[in-house]
N, C-alpha and C positions, 0 to 999 in steps of 0.2 A: 373192716378192721379199724378204720379211722372215723367211723360214723359217730354221730352224737346220740347217746342214749341217756335215759334218765339217771341211771346209775353213775355213769361217767361224769355227768354234770353235777350230781350231788357230791361226789368225791372231790371234784375240783372246787366246789363252793366251800366244803369243809376245810380243805387245804388252805385256801385263800383266807378264810376266817382265822385259822390257827396262826398263820404267818402274820397277819395284820394285828391280831391280839398280842402276839409275842413282841412285835415292835413297840406296841403301846406300853406294855409292861416294862420293857427295857428303857424306854424314854422316861417313864415315871420314876424308875429307880435312879436314873442319872440325875433327874431334876431334884429329887430329894437329897441326894448326896451333895449337889451343888448348894442347896439351901442350907444344909448343916454346915458346910464349909464357910459360907458367907456369915452365918451367925457367929461362928467362932472368931472371925476376923474383927468383929465389933469391939472386942475388948482393947484392941490396939489403936482405936480411933480417938481423936481428940476433937471436941466441939470447939468451933471458932466463931468469932463475931467480928464484924467490921469496926475498926477504930478510925473515925474520921480525922482525929488529930494527927495520927501517924500515916494515914492513907494506906493502911495495910490490915491484914487479918491477924488477930491475936487469939490465944487460948482464952476461953470464957473464964471470967473471974480474975484475969491478970491485968485488967485495964486500970489499975489504981493510980498510976501516974505515968505520963509519957515523957520521953526525952526531947521530942520535937517541939519547937516553939512556934 
């Protein structure tokens, strides 16, 4: 009853393949959703650059004059 036969091993291999392939598809779908979410966050970011006069980071293009002497 619990012996190993070619048919049982083949069915087990097919089941394992389907389960592993299913996990692979689910993880890819999750990764693509995370990627699109990160791309939409890019519009709210501001590029900064280091200002040695004030010893801080400021928005790019706003270093026309500093208050620190």
